[in-house]
N, C-alpha and C positions, 0 to 999 in steps of 0.2 A: 493380239494389239489391244489397247486401252483407249479411252477416249481423248485421255491427254496426247497419245499418239496422234490420232486423226485429227486434233486441234492443231498440233505443230505443222503437220504436212499442209492443212489448208490453208494456215498462215503463211507458210513459203510460196504456198502457189499465188496466193492473194498478192503477198509483196511483189512476185515475179511479173504477175498481170500489171500493178502499179506500175514498175520498171517500165515494162512495154509500152504501157501509155503513155508516158511520158518521154520515149525516144524519141531522136530526132532523126527520122525517118519518115517515109511516106504513109500515107493512110492504109493501102493495101499492103505493106508489111507489117505494118501493127496489128492489121486484120488479120493476116495468116497467122504470125505469132499466137494471137490470142486464141485461134482456133486448134492449133496445137496444144495448147494448154488446156481448152476444153476438151479436145481428145483425151488428154492424159487423165484427167479429170473424171471422162465416164470409163476410161479403163480400170481407176482406181476402184469408181464405185463397186465393180463387178469383185474386184480382188479384197476388197474390205469387208465385205459381204460375207465372202467364204472365211475370213479369218474369226468374224465375229458376230455372232446371230443378234446382237443389240445393235450393230451398226445402223446410224440411221443417214439414209444417202439424201434426204432434202437438206438436213441440217449443215452434212457437210458441203453440198453444193452451195449452199446461202454461206458458209463459213468462207469459203474459198473465194467468193466475190468475183469469179469470172464472168458469170454471166451479167452482171451491174457493170463492170469495167468496159464490155463489148457494148453495153447499152451507152453508157456514157460517150463513148467511142463513135457511136451513131450518131449520138444528138450532136456532138461538137461538129462532124461530117455536115450535118444538114443545115447547121448554123452559117458555116460556112457557104454552102450551097446558097441558102435563101439570102445571105448577106452578099454575094456576088463575089466572093474572094476566088471561088475556083470559076 
């Protein structure tokens, strides 16, 4: 596999993460869906490392955006709690 393959897969995961974040469902449902995607990313790190010695796990995690989306979900939840919405 090449860098282009890794970039495209990371982009697909990032797009799916954004869709999850924007879904009309509960915080818990979004969190669970993002955990599953993050678990997938972690599994892919091992697999991709086997396919390509030059695979950069850090760049892939960053490109997938999953951790940033989870952080944004946490921030929005904290804002809701702080403003008394919950």
